[in-house]
PyMOL Python script that loads the backbone (N, CA, C, O; Angstrom):
from pymol import cmd

cmd.read_pdbstr("""\
ATOM      1  N   MET A   1     -30.245  43.411  38.815  1.00  0.00           N
ATOM      2  CA  MET A   1     -30.261  44.424  37.792  1.00  0.00           C
ATOM      3  C   MET A   1     -30.490  43.734  36.448  1.00  0.00           C
ATOM      4  O   MET A   1     -29.907  42.688  36.162  1.00  0.00           O
ATOM      5  N   THR A   2     -31.342  44.336  35.639  1.00  0.00           N
ATOM      6  CA  THR A   2     -31.628  43.826  34.304  1.00  0.00           C
ATOM      7  C   THR A   2     -31.302  44.904  33.283  1.00  0.00           C
ATOM      8  O   THR A   2     -31.658  46.070  33.456  1.00  0.00           O
ATOM      9  N   VAL A   3     -30.631  44.507  32.235  1.00  0.00           N
ATOM     10  CA  VAL A   3     -30.283  45.425  31.153  1.00  0.00           C
ATOM     11  C   VAL A   3     -30.848  44.866  29.857  1.00  0.00           C
ATOM     12  O   VAL A   3     -30.680  43.684  29.559  1.00  0.00           O
ATOM     13  N   THR A   4     -31.519  45.716  29.088  1.00  0.00           N
ATOM     14  CA  THR A   4     -32.052  45.318  27.793  1.00  0.00           C
ATOM     15  C   THR A   4     -31.376  46.149  26.714  1.00  0.00           C
ATOM     16  O   THR A   4     -31.388  47.379  26.763  1.00  0.00           O
ATOM     17  N   LEU A   5     -30.790  45.473  25.749  1.00  0.00           N
ATOM     18  CA  LEU A   5     -30.130  46.147  24.634  1.00  0.00           C
ATOM     19  C   LEU A   5     -30.860  45.815  23.349  1.00  0.00           C
ATOM     20  O   LEU A   5     -31.268  44.674  23.133  1.00  0.00           O
ATOM     21  N   THR A   6     -31.023  46.814  22.499  1.00  0.00           N
ATOM     22  CA  THR A   6     -31.610  46.624  21.179  1.00  0.00           C
ATOM     23  C   THR A   6     -30.603  47.124  20.158  1.00  0.00           C
ATOM     24  O   THR A   6     -30.115  48.250  20.262  1.00  0.00           O
ATOM     25  N   PHE A   7     -30.293  46.296  19.177  1.00  0.00           N
ATOM     26  CA  PHE A   7     -29.318  46.663  18.155  1.00  0.00           C
ATOM     27  C   PHE A   7     -30.009  46.826  16.819  1.00  0.00           C
ATOM     28  O   PHE A   7     -30.906  46.056  16.476  1.00  0.00           O
ATOM     29  N   THR A   8     -29.592  47.828  16.068  1.00  0.00           N
ATOM     30  CA  THR A   8     -30.074  48.041  14.712  1.00  0.00           C
ATOM     31  C   THR A   8     -28.866  48.006  13.788  1.00  0.00           C
ATOM     32  O   THR A   8     -27.948  48.814  13.923  1.00  0.00           O
ATOM     33  N   LEU A   9     -28.872  47.076  12.858  1.00  0.00           N
ATOM     34  CA  LEU A   9     -27.781  46.961  11.908  1.00  0.00           C
ATOM     35  C   LEU A   9     -27.984  47.964  10.784  1.00  0.00           C
ATOM     36  O   LEU A   9     -29.047  48.010  10.165  1.00  0.00           O
ATOM     37  N   GLN A  10     -26.970  48.758  10.526  1.00  0.00           N
ATOM     38  CA  GLN A  10     -27.024  49.730   9.439  1.00  0.00           C
ATOM     39  C   GLN A  10     -26.167  49.189   8.299  1.00  0.00           C
ATOM     40  O   GLN A  10     -24.964  49.444   8.237  1.00  0.00           O
ATOM     41  N   LYS A  11     -26.791  48.450   7.411  1.00  0.00           N
ATOM     42  CA  LYS A  11     -26.065  47.825   6.308  1.00  0.00           C
ATOM     43  C   LYS A  11     -25.409  48.884   5.436  1.00  0.00           C
ATOM     44  O   LYS A  11     -26.028  49.888   5.082  1.00  0.00           O
ATOM     45  N   GLY A  12     -24.159  48.649   5.100  1.00  0.00           N
ATOM     46  CA  GLY A  12     -23.421  49.565   4.244  1.00  0.00           C
ATOM     47  C   GLY A  12     -22.842  50.766   4.964  1.00  0.00           C
ATOM     48  O   GLY A  12     -22.122  51.559   4.356  1.00  0.00           O
ATOM     49  N   ALA A  13     -23.140  50.919   6.250  1.00  0.00           N
ATOM     50  CA  ALA A  13     -22.609  52.065   7.005  1.00  0.00           C
ATOM     51  C   ALA A  13     -21.143  51.813   7.350  1.00  0.00           C
ATOM     52  O   ALA A  13     -20.768  50.697   7.710  1.00  0.00           O
ATOM     53  N   ASN A  14     -20.335  52.832   7.242  1.00  0.00           N
ATOM     54  CA  ASN A  14     -18.924  52.737   7.593  1.00  0.00           C
ATOM     55  C   ASN A  14     -18.741  53.391   8.958  1.00  0.00           C
ATOM     56  O   ASN A  14     -18.451  54.584   9.050  1.00  0.00           O
ATOM     57  N   ILE A  15     -18.910  52.611  10.004  1.00  0.00           N
ATOM     58  CA  ILE A  15     -18.816  53.117  11.373  1.00  0.00           C
ATOM     59  C   ILE A  15     -17.560  52.509  12.002  1.00  0.00           C
ATOM     60  O   ILE A  15     -17.535  51.309  12.275  1.00  0.00           O
ATOM     61  N   PRO A  16     -16.520  53.309  12.237  1.00  0.00           N
ATOM     62  CA  PRO A  16     -15.243  52.764  12.699  1.00  0.00           C
ATOM     63  C   PRO A  16     -15.239  52.277  14.147  1.00  0.00           C
ATOM     64  O   PRO A  16     -14.448  51.399  14.490  1.00  0.00           O
ATOM     65  N   GLU A  17     -16.101  52.823  15.004  1.00  0.00           N
ATOM     66  CA  GLU A  17     -16.149  52.409  16.409  1.00  0.00           C
ATOM     67  C   GLU A  17     -17.604  52.406  16.869  1.00  0.00           C
ATOM     68  O   GLU A  17     -18.497  52.898  16.180  1.00  0.00           O
ATOM     69  N   LEU A  18     -17.811  51.844  18.039  1.00  0.00           N
ATOM     70  CA  LEU A  18     -19.149  51.775  18.616  1.00  0.00           C
ATOM     71  C   LEU A  18     -19.738  53.167  18.786  1.00  0.00           C
ATOM     72  O   LEU A  18     -19.061  54.089  19.241  1.00  0.00           O
ATOM     73  N   ARG A  19     -20.996  53.309  18.421  1.00  0.00           N
ATOM     74  CA  ARG A  19     -21.770  54.507  18.744  1.00  0.00           C
ATOM     75  C   ARG A  19     -23.173  54.035  19.081  1.00  0.00           C
ATOM     76  O   ARG A  19     -23.633  53.008  18.581  1.00  0.00           O
ATOM     77  N   PHE A  20     -23.848  54.794  19.932  1.00  0.00           N
ATOM     78  CA  PHE A  20     -25.173  54.362  20.354  1.00  0.00           C
ATOM     79  C   PHE A  20     -26.025  55.547  20.756  1.00  0.00           C
ATOM     80  O   PHE A  20     -25.537  56.664  20.932  1.00  0.00           O
ATOM     81  N   ILE A  21     -27.317  55.271  20.896  1.00  0.00           N
ATOM     82  CA  ILE A  21     -28.298  56.280  21.287  1.00  0.00           C
ATOM     83  C   ILE A  21     -28.988  55.792  22.549  1.00  0.00           C
ATOM     84  O   ILE A  21     -29.421  54.642  22.619  1.00  0.00           O
ATOM     85  N   THR A  22     -29.093  56.664  23.550  1.00  0.00           N
ATOM     86  CA  THR A  22     -29.915  56.335  24.714  1.00  0.00           C
ATOM     87  C   THR A  22     -31.305  56.893  24.446  1.00  0.00           C
ATOM     88  O   THR A  22     -31.433  58.019  23.966  1.00  0.00           O
ATOM     89  N   PRO A  23     -32.339  56.132  24.746  1.00  0.00           N
ATOM     90  CA  PRO A  23     -33.697  56.586  24.432  1.00  0.00           C
ATOM     91  C   PRO A  23     -34.147  57.737  25.324  1.00  0.00           C
ATOM     92  O   PRO A  23     -33.630  57.932  26.424  1.00  0.00           O
ATOM     93  N   SER A  24     -35.115  58.487  24.828  1.00  0.00           N
ATOM     94  CA  SER A  24     -35.688  59.560  25.639  1.00  0.00           C
ATOM     95  C   SER A  24     -36.446  58.944  26.803  1.00  0.00           C
ATOM     96  O   SER A  24     -36.872  57.790  26.744  1.00  0.00           O
ATOM     97  N   GLY A  25     -36.604  59.712  27.838  1.00  0.00           N
ATOM     98  CA  GLY A  25     -37.327  59.240  29.007  1.00  0.00           C
ATOM     99  C   GLY A  25     -36.456  58.543  30.034  1.00  0.00           C
ATOM    100  O   GLY A  25     -36.927  58.256  31.135  1.00  0.00           O
ATOM    101  N   LYS A  26     -35.216  58.264  29.714  1.00  0.00           N
ATOM    102  CA  LYS A  26     -34.282  57.644  30.660  1.00  0.00           C
ATOM    103  C   LYS A  26     -33.441  58.751  31.273  1.00  0.00           C
ATOM    104  O   LYS A  26     -32.268  58.910  30.933  1.00  0.00           O
ATOM    105  N   LYS A  27     -34.033  59.506  32.163  1.00  0.00           N
ATOM    106  CA  LYS A  27     -33.406  60.721  32.686  1.00  0.00           C
ATOM    107  C   LYS A  27     -32.108  60.396  33.426  1.00  0.00           C
ATOM    108  O   LYS A  27     -32.116  59.977  34.583  1.00  0.00           O
ATOM    109  N   LEU A  28     -30.997  60.602  32.724  1.00  0.00           N
ATOM    110  CA  LEU A  28     -29.690  60.388  33.318  1.00  0.00           C
ATOM    111  C   LEU A  28     -29.204  61.624  34.058  1.00  0.00           C
ATOM    112  O   LEU A  28     -28.375  61.525  34.963  1.00  0.00           O
ATOM    113  N   THR A  29     -29.718  62.788  33.675  1.00  0.00           N
ATOM    114  CA  THR A  29     -29.410  64.040  34.363  1.00  0.00           C
ATOM    115  C   THR A  29     -30.701  64.847  34.471  1.00  0.00           C
ATOM    116  O   THR A  29     -31.711  64.495  33.860  1.00  0.00           O
ATOM    117  N   VAL A  30     -30.666  65.902  35.229  1.00  0.00           N
ATOM    118  CA  VAL A  30     -31.839  66.759  35.391  1.00  0.00           C
ATOM    119  C   VAL A  30     -32.256  67.369  34.053  1.00  0.00           C
ATOM    120  O   VAL A  30     -33.448  67.530  33.788  1.00  0.00           O
ATOM    121  N   ALA A  31     -31.280  67.707  33.211  1.00  0.00           N
ATOM    122  CA  ALA A  31     -31.572  68.371  31.940  1.00  0.00           C
ATOM    123  C   ALA A  31     -31.954  67.401  30.823  1.00  0.00           C
ATOM    124  O   ALA A  31     -32.354  67.837  29.744  1.00  0.00           O
ATOM    125  N   ASP A  32     -31.840  66.105  31.061  1.00  0.00           N
ATOM    126  CA  ASP A  32     -32.070  65.117  30.008  1.00  0.00           C
ATOM    127  C   ASP A  32     -33.549  64.956  29.701  1.00  0.00           C
ATOM    128  O   ASP A  32     -34.335  64.608  30.583  1.00  0.00           O
ATOM    129  N   GLU A  33     -33.926  65.204  28.477  1.00  0.00           N
ATOM    130  CA  GLU A  33     -35.307  64.996  28.034  1.00  0.00           C
ATOM    131  C   GLU A  33     -35.376  64.112  26.797  1.00  0.00           C
ATOM    132  O   GLU A  33     -36.319  63.336  26.646  1.00  0.00           O
ATOM    133  N   ALA A  34     -34.389  64.220  25.910  1.00  0.00           N
ATOM    134  CA  ALA A  34     -34.500  63.577  24.604  1.00  0.00           C
ATOM    135  C   ALA A  34     -33.525  62.423  24.391  1.00  0.00           C
ATOM    136  O   ALA A  34     -33.508  61.853  23.300  1.00  0.00           O
ATOM    137  N   GLY A  35     -32.729  62.061  25.362  1.00  0.00           N
ATOM    138  CA  GLY A  35     -31.751  61.006  25.170  1.00  0.00           C
ATOM    139  C   GLY A  35     -30.437  61.560  24.642  1.00  0.00           C
ATOM    140  O   GLY A  35     -30.259  62.772  24.520  1.00  0.00           O
ATOM    141  N   TYR A  36     -29.517  60.648  24.330  1.00  0.00           N
ATOM    142  CA  TYR A  36     -28.179  61.042  23.910  1.00  0.00           C
ATOM    143  C   TYR A  36     -27.741  60.259  22.685  1.00  0.00           C
ATOM    144  O   TYR A  36     -28.128  59.104  22.508  1.00  0.00           O
ATOM    145  N   PHE A  37     -26.935  60.887  21.838  1.00  0.00           N
ATOM    146  CA  PHE A  37     -26.196  60.201  20.789  1.00  0.00           C
ATOM    147  C   PHE A  37     -24.754  60.158  21.270  1.00  0.00           C
ATOM    148  O   PHE A  37     -24.188  61.193  21.619  1.00  0.00           O
ATOM    149  N   VAL A  38     -24.157  58.977  21.293  1.00  0.00           N
ATOM    150  CA  VAL A  38     -22.838  58.795  21.892  1.00  0.00           C
ATOM    151  C   VAL A  38     -21.862  58.221  20.872  1.00  0.00           C
ATOM    152  O   VAL A  38     -22.167  57.232  20.206  1.00  0.00           O
ATOM    153  N   THR A  39     -20.695  58.836  20.748  1.00  0.00           N
ATOM    154  CA  THR A  39     -19.601  58.263  19.972  1.00  0.00           C
ATOM    155  C   THR A  39     -18.533  57.802  20.950  1.00  0.00           C
ATOM    156  O   THR A  39     -18.357  58.397  22.013  1.00  0.00           O
ATOM    157  N   THR A  40     -17.825  56.746  20.590  1.00  0.00           N
ATOM    158  CA  THR A  40     -16.808  56.186  21.478  1.00  0.00           C
ATOM    159  C   THR A  40     -15.516  55.946  20.704  1.00  0.00           C
ATOM    160  O   THR A  40     -15.496  55.984  19.474  1.00  0.00           O
ATOM    161  N   ALA A  41     -14.454  55.703  21.437  1.00  0.00           N
ATOM    162  CA  ALA A  41     -13.175  55.273  20.877  1.00  0.00           C
ATOM    163  C   ALA A  41     -12.496  54.433  21.951  1.00  0.00           C
ATOM    164  O   ALA A  41     -12.747  54.617  23.142  1.00  0.00           O
ATOM    165  N   HIS A  42     -11.647  53.526  21.532  1.00  0.00           N
ATOM    166  CA  HIS A  42     -10.962  52.699  22.525  1.00  0.00           C
ATOM    167  C   HIS A  42      -9.486  52.573  22.169  1.00  0.00           C
ATOM    168  O   HIS A  42      -9.095  52.714  21.011  1.00  0.00           O
ATOM    169  N   GLY A  43      -8.683  52.307  23.180  1.00  0.00           N
ATOM    170  CA  GLY A  43      -7.250  52.142  22.996  1.00  0.00           C
ATOM    171  C   GLY A  43      -6.538  52.324  24.324  1.00  0.00           C
ATOM    172  O   GLY A  43      -7.188  52.504  25.354  1.00  0.00           O
ATOM    173  N   PRO A  44      -5.222  52.281  24.316  1.00  0.00           N
ATOM    174  CA  PRO A  44      -4.466  52.339  25.572  1.00  0.00           C
ATOM    175  C   PRO A  44      -4.319  53.744  26.161  1.00  0.00           C
ATOM    176  O   PRO A  44      -3.982  53.876  27.337  1.00  0.00           O
ATOM    177  N   ASP A  45      -4.560  54.784  25.381  1.00  0.00           N
ATOM    178  CA  ASP A  45      -4.350  56.160  25.843  1.00  0.00           C
ATOM    179  C   ASP A  45      -5.696  56.883  25.932  1.00  0.00           C
ATOM    180  O   ASP A  45      -6.289  57.222  24.908  1.00  0.00           O
ATOM    181  N   LEU A  46      -6.171  57.113  27.142  1.00  0.00           N
ATOM    182  CA  LEU A  46      -7.480  57.726  27.356  1.00  0.00           C
ATOM    183  C   LEU A  46      -7.579  59.112  26.717  1.00  0.00           C
ATOM    184  O   LEU A  46      -8.627  59.463  26.174  1.00  0.00           O
ATOM    185  N   PHE A  47      -6.512  59.897  26.774  1.00  0.00           N
ATOM    186  CA  PHE A  47      -6.529  61.235  26.180  1.00  0.00           C
ATOM    187  C   PHE A  47      -6.717  61.153  24.667  1.00  0.00           C
ATOM    188  O   PHE A  47      -7.559  61.858  24.111  1.00  0.00           O
ATOM    189  N   LYS A  48      -5.943  60.299  23.998  1.00  0.00           N
ATOM    190  CA  LYS A  48      -6.071  60.140  22.547  1.00  0.00           C
ATOM    191  C   LYS A  48      -7.435  59.559  22.181  1.00  0.00           C
ATOM    192  O   LYS A  48      -8.018  59.926  21.161  1.00  0.00           O
ATOM    193  N   ASP A  49      -7.940  58.651  23.016  1.00  0.00           N
ATOM    194  CA  ASP A  49      -9.261  58.065  22.760  1.00  0.00           C
ATOM    195  C   ASP A  49     -10.354  59.120  22.860  1.00  0.00           C
ATOM    196  O   ASP A  49     -11.283  59.122  22.053  1.00  0.00           O
ATOM    197  N   SER A  50     -10.260  60.013  23.833  1.00  0.00           N
ATOM    198  CA  SER A  50     -11.272  61.068  23.961  1.00  0.00           C
ATOM    199  C   SER A  50     -11.199  62.023  22.769  1.00  0.00           C
ATOM    200  O   SER A  50     -12.231  62.485  22.283  1.00  0.00           O
ATOM    201  N   GLN A  51      -9.995  62.320  22.299  1.00  0.00           N
ATOM    202  CA  GLN A  51      -9.854  63.157  21.106  1.00  0.00           C
ATOM    203  C   GLN A  51     -10.502  62.484  19.895  1.00  0.00           C
ATOM    204  O   GLN A  51     -11.177  63.140  19.102  1.00  0.00           O
ATOM    205  N   GLN A  52     -10.293  61.170  19.755  1.00  0.00           N
ATOM    206  CA  GLN A  52     -10.866  60.448  18.620  1.00  0.00           C
ATOM    207  C   GLN A  52     -12.388  60.405  18.713  1.00  0.00           C
ATOM    208  O   GLN A  52     -13.068  60.546  17.697  1.00  0.00           O
ATOM    209  N   ALA A  53     -12.931  60.214  19.909  1.00  0.00           N
ATOM    210  CA  ALA A  53     -14.389  60.204  20.078  1.00  0.00           C
ATOM    211  C   ALA A  53     -14.984  61.555  19.671  1.00  0.00           C
ATOM    212  O   ALA A  53     -16.060  61.604  19.074  1.00  0.00           O
ATOM    213  N   ILE A  54     -14.295  62.641  19.989  1.00  0.00           N
ATOM    214  CA  ILE A  54     -14.748  63.971  19.565  1.00  0.00           C
ATOM    215  C   ILE A  54     -14.702  64.085  18.042  1.00  0.00           C
ATOM    216  O   ILE A  54     -15.615  64.641  17.432  1.00  0.00           O
ATOM    217  N   ARG A  55     -13.646  63.564  17.431  1.00  0.00           N
ATOM    218  CA  ARG A  55     -13.573  63.592  15.956  1.00  0.00           C
ATOM    219  C   ARG A  55     -14.748  62.841  15.339  1.00  0.00           C
ATOM    220  O   ARG A  55     -15.321  63.285  14.345  1.00  0.00           O
ATOM    221  N   TYR A  56     -15.104  61.699  15.934  1.00  0.00           N
ATOM    222  CA  TYR A  56     -16.256  60.939  15.433  1.00  0.00           C
ATOM    223  C   TYR A  56     -17.551  61.736  15.593  1.00  0.00           C
ATOM    224  O   TYR A  56     -18.423  61.685  14.726  1.00  0.00           O
ATOM    225  N   MET A  57     -17.675  62.473  16.700  1.00  0.00           N
ATOM    226  CA  MET A  57     -18.869  63.293  16.899  1.00  0.00           C
ATOM    227  C   MET A  57     -18.907  64.429  15.876  1.00  0.00           C
ATOM    228  O   MET A  57     -19.970  64.744  15.340  1.00  0.00           O
ATOM    229  N   ILE A  58     -17.774  65.034  15.608  1.00  0.00           N
ATOM    230  CA  ILE A  58     -17.709  66.088  14.590  1.00  0.00           C
ATOM    231  C   ILE A  58     -18.105  65.524  13.232  1.00  0.00           C
ATOM    232  O   ILE A  58     -18.852  66.162  12.489  1.00  0.00           O
ATOM    233  N   ASP A  59     -17.612  64.335  12.903  1.00  0.00           N
ATOM    234  CA  ASP A  59     -17.998  63.680  11.645  1.00  0.00           C
ATOM    235  C   ASP A  59     -19.506  63.465  11.586  1.00  0.00           C
ATOM    236  O   ASP A  59     -20.138  63.717  10.560  1.00  0.00           O
ATOM    237  N   HIS A  60     -20.077  62.998  12.692  1.00  0.00           N
ATOM    238  CA  HIS A  60     -21.521  62.738  12.756  1.00  0.00           C
ATOM    239  C   HIS A  60     -22.315  64.030  12.563  1.00  0.00           C
ATOM    240  O   HIS A  60     -23.248  64.073  11.761  1.00  0.00           O
ATOM    241  N   LEU A  61     -21.951  65.070  13.290  1.00  0.00           N
ATOM    242  CA  LEU A  61     -22.670  66.343  13.183  1.00  0.00           C
ATOM    243  C   LEU A  61     -22.545  66.936  11.781  1.00  0.00           C
ATOM    244  O   LEU A  61     -23.499  67.511  11.256  1.00  0.00           O
ATOM    245  N   SER A  62     -21.377  66.796  11.185  1.00  0.00           N
ATOM    246  CA  SER A  62     -21.159  67.319   9.828  1.00  0.00           C
ATOM    247  C   SER A  62     -22.008  66.583   8.802  1.00  0.00           C
ATOM    248  O   SER A  62     -22.607  67.204   7.924  1.00  0.00           O
ATOM    249  N   SER A  63     -22.059  65.260   8.914  1.00  0.00           N
ATOM    250  CA  SER A  63     -22.788  64.486   7.904  1.00  0.00           C
ATOM    251  C   SER A  63     -24.297  64.474   8.144  1.00  0.00           C
ATOM    252  O   SER A  63     -25.067  64.556   7.187  1.00  0.00           O
ATOM    253  N   GLU A  64     -24.730  64.375   9.386  1.00  0.00           N
ATOM    254  CA  GLU A  64     -26.161  64.251   9.677  1.00  0.00           C
ATOM    255  C   GLU A  64     -26.884  65.591   9.736  1.00  0.00           C
ATOM    256  O   GLU A  64     -28.061  65.672   9.385  1.00  0.00           O
ATOM    257  N   TYR A  65     -26.204  66.632  10.172  1.00  0.00           N
ATOM    258  CA  TYR A  65     -26.847  67.931  10.369  1.00  0.00           C
ATOM    259  C   TYR A  65     -26.277  69.013   9.454  1.00  0.00           C
ATOM    260  O   TYR A  65     -26.619  70.188   9.591  1.00  0.00           O
ATOM    261  N   HIS A  66     -25.416  68.619   8.528  1.00  0.00           N
ATOM    262  CA  HIS A  66     -24.858  69.517   7.510  1.00  0.00           C
ATOM    263  C   HIS A  66     -24.178  70.745   8.120  1.00  0.00           C
ATOM    264  O   HIS A  66     -24.255  71.847   7.576  1.00  0.00           O
ATOM    265  N   MET A  67     -23.519  70.540   9.245  1.00  0.00           N
ATOM    266  CA  MET A  67     -22.719  71.602   9.858  1.00  0.00           C
ATOM    267  C   MET A  67     -21.335  71.595   9.214  1.00  0.00           C
ATOM    268  O   MET A  67     -20.877  70.565   8.722  1.00  0.00           O
ATOM    269  N   THR A  68     -20.683  72.739   9.222  1.00  0.00           N
ATOM    270  CA  THR A  68     -19.269  72.733   8.857  1.00  0.00           C
ATOM    271  C   THR A  68     -18.522  72.054  10.001  1.00  0.00           C
ATOM    272  O   THR A  68     -19.043  71.938  11.111  1.00  0.00           O
ATOM    273  N   ARG A  69     -17.311  71.612   9.728  1.00  0.00           N
ATOM    274  CA  ARG A  69     -16.524  70.986  10.795  1.00  0.00           C
ATOM    275  C   ARG A  69     -16.247  71.998  11.909  1.00  0.00           C
ATOM    276  O   ARG A  69     -16.183  71.632  13.082  1.00  0.00           O
ATOM    277  N   GLU A  70     -16.085  73.253  11.545  1.00  0.00           N
ATOM    278  CA  GLU A  70     -15.841  74.291  12.545  1.00  0.00           C
ATOM    279  C   GLU A  70     -17.061  74.485  13.445  1.00  0.00           C
ATOM    280  O   GLU A  70     -16.920  74.612  14.661  1.00  0.00           O
ATOM    281  N   GLN A  71     -18.261  74.508  12.850  1.00  0.00           N
ATOM    282  CA  GLN A  71     -19.487  74.632  13.645  1.00  0.00           C
ATOM    283  C   GLN A  71     -19.643  73.429  14.575  1.00  0.00           C
ATOM    284  O   GLN A  71     -19.991  73.582  15.746  1.00  0.00           O
ATOM    285  N   ALA A  72     -19.386  72.238  14.048  1.00  0.00           N
ATOM    286  CA  ALA A  72     -19.502  71.026  14.858  1.00  0.00           C
ATOM    287  C   ALA A  72     -18.494  71.043  16.004  1.00  0.00           C
ATOM    288  O   ALA A  72     -18.817  70.634  17.119  1.00  0.00           O
ATOM    289  N   TYR A  73     -17.289  71.509  15.740  1.00  0.00           N
ATOM    290  CA  TYR A  73     -16.261  71.611  16.771  1.00  0.00           C
ATOM    291  C   TYR A  73     -16.705  72.564  17.877  1.00  0.00           C
ATOM    292  O   TYR A  73     -16.548  72.258  19.060  1.00  0.00           O
ATOM    293  N   CYS A  74     -17.253  73.707  17.503  1.00  0.00           N
ATOM    294  CA  CYS A  74     -17.740  74.680  18.494  1.00  0.00           C
ATOM    295  C   CYS A  74     -18.875  74.092  19.324  1.00  0.00           C
ATOM    296  O   CYS A  74     -18.913  74.272  20.541  1.00  0.00           O
ATOM    297  N   LEU A  75     -19.795  73.391  18.674  1.00  0.00           N
ATOM    298  CA  LEU A  75     -20.892  72.763  19.406  1.00  0.00           C
ATOM    299  C   LEU A  75     -20.362  71.717  20.380  1.00  0.00           C
ATOM    300  O   LEU A  75     -20.829  71.634  21.516  1.00  0.00           O
ATOM    301  N   CYS A  76     -19.395  70.922  19.946  1.00  0.00           N
ATOM    302  CA  CYS A  76     -18.801  69.924  20.838  1.00  0.00           C
ATOM    303  C   CYS A  76     -18.142  70.590  22.040  1.00  0.00           C
ATOM    304  O   CYS A  76     -18.240  70.093  23.162  1.00  0.00           O
ATOM    305  N   GLY A  77     -17.471  71.715  21.805  1.00  0.00           N
ATOM    306  CA  GLY A  77     -16.828  72.427  22.900  1.00  0.00           C
ATOM    307  C   GLY A  77     -17.815  72.909  23.944  1.00  0.00           C
ATOM    308  O   GLY A  77     -17.483  73.001  25.126  1.00  0.00           O
ATOM    309  N   ALA A  78     -19.031  73.217  23.508  1.00  0.00           N
ATOM    310  CA  ALA A  78     -20.045  73.731  24.430  1.00  0.00           C
ATOM    311  C   ALA A  78     -20.919  72.639  25.033  1.00  0.00           C
ATOM    312  O   ALA A  78     -21.391  72.784  26.160  1.00  0.00           O
ATOM    313  N   ALA A  79     -21.143  71.548  24.304  1.00  0.00           N
ATOM    314  CA  ALA A  79     -22.191  70.616  24.728  1.00  0.00           C
ATOM    315  C   ALA A  79     -21.743  69.182  25.000  1.00  0.00           C
ATOM    316  O   ALA A  79     -22.477  68.435  25.647  1.00  0.00           O
ATOM    317  N   VAL A  80     -20.579  68.776  24.536  1.00  0.00           N
ATOM    318  CA  VAL A  80     -20.171  67.377  24.690  1.00  0.00           C
ATOM    319  C   VAL A  80     -19.711  67.115  26.113  1.00  0.00           C
ATOM    320  O   VAL A  80     -18.997  67.919  26.713  1.00  0.00           O
ATOM    321  N   ASP A  81     -20.135  65.973  26.641  1.00  0.00           N
ATOM    322  CA  ASP A  81     -19.771  65.538  27.984  1.00  0.00           C
ATOM    323  C   ASP A  81     -18.849  64.330  27.847  1.00  0.00           C
ATOM    324  O   ASP A  81     -19.290  63.268  27.407  1.00  0.00           O
ATOM    325  N   LEU A  82     -17.589  64.475  28.214  1.00  0.00           N
ATOM    326  CA  LEU A  82     -16.625  63.376  28.089  1.00  0.00           C
ATOM    327  C   LEU A  82     -16.650  62.495  29.335  1.00  0.00           C
ATOM    328  O   LEU A  82     -15.777  62.588  30.197  1.00  0.00           O
ATOM    329  N   LYS A  83     -17.653  61.651  29.410  1.00  0.00           N
ATOM    330  CA  LYS A  83     -17.737  60.705  30.535  1.00  0.00           C
ATOM    331  C   LYS A  83     -17.373  59.338  30.071  1.00  0.00           C
ATOM    332  O   LYS A  83     -17.381  58.395  30.862  1.00  0.00           O
TER     333      LYS A  83
END
""", "prot")
cmd.dss("prot")
cmd.show_as("cartoon", "prot")
cmd.util.cbc("prot")
cmd.orient("prot")
């Protein structure tokens, strides 16, 4: 198995935990066409970590797509996959 990773440094960005994008064309599911934006969190409690990862996604949606936090929360409830 071979894995290729490409990193892009975002100078001046305040990113508290790892986040990444999977490229389009890497069909991970039947519905996948455009890739994924992924937020992560780590720690000893998986439940708290998943809550924090959702908070990071809400922050991302609010800042990048100008959604209210409530709109971002609703979108996460419908579309986020906690794998």
